[in-house]
Structures are given as C-alpha cells and as structure tokens.
C-alpha positions in Angstrom: 128.5 82.5 102.2 125.3 80.8 101.1 124.2 78.8 98.0 121.0 79.0 96.2 119.6 75.5 95.2 117.7 74.6 92.3 114.3 75.7 93.9 115.7 79.1 94.7 116.1 78.4 98.4 119.1 79.5 100.7 119.9 78.4 104.1 121.1 81.2 106.6 124.2 79.9 108.5 123.4 79.0 112.2 125.7 81.7 113.4 123.6 84.5 111.5 120.5 83.0 112.6 121.5 83.1 116.2 122.9 86.7 115.9 119.8 87.8 114.3 117.5 86.2 116.7 115.6 84.2 113.9 113.8 81.1 115.1 112.5 78.2 113.3 109.2 78.9 111.5 109.4 82.8 112.0 108.5 84.8 109.0 111.3 87.0 107.7 110.9 89.9 105.4 113.3 90.7 102.7 113.7 94.4 102.1 115.6 95.5 98.8 116.8 98.8 97.6 117.4 99.7 94.0 120.3 102.0 92.7 119.1 102.8 89.2 118.2 99.6 87.5 120.4 97.6 89.7 119.6 95.8 93.1 122.3 97.2 95.5 121.2 96.0 98.9 119.0 93.5 100.7 118.3 93.1 104.4 116.3 90.7 106.5 113.9 91.7 109.2 111.6 89.9 111.3 108.1 90.2 109.6 106.3 91.1 112.9 108.9 93.9 113.4 108.4 95.3 109.9 104.7 95.3 110.4 104.9 97.3 113.5 107.1 100.0 111.9 104.4 100.0 109.0 101.6 100.5 111.4 103.4 103.2 113.4 104.2 105.1 110.2 101.0 104.7 108.1 98.4 104.2 111.0 98.1 108.0 111.8 98.0 108.9 108.0 95.2 106.5 107.4 93.3 107.5 110.4 93.5 111.1 109.4 92.6 110.4 105.8 89.5 108.3 106.8 88.1 111.1 108.8 
C-alpha cells in the first residue's frame, strides 16, 4: 500500500522496487488502460524497455512509410 502526498508523489516500497529491478534515478513509464470512462489498470515499466518495444513495433512501419 502507498500513500499520495500533497504534491501527488508516491513512494514505492523497497520490496516492490527490488522485485521490479528499479534503481534510483531510473525513469519509469506509467502505462494505463481505460474501461469505458474509468481507469482500470496501471502498470510500471522501465522507460528504456518501453522505448525499445516502441522502436521494434513502429520502426519498420515508419521505415516503409518514408520510402
């Protein structure tokens, strides 16, 4: 369980950070899904990992579109 402070910040518990392999200073992407008008799910991913997925997915599409 986490709390949100007055500035909107949260602290991930040490156990969660260790299991996820998050390191101090590392950029983390928050990915959300909507179900209708409601936010239903949030996931945390290392920003570098998410960027690589985007490059692999959209890189070939952009390459072919620019030809």
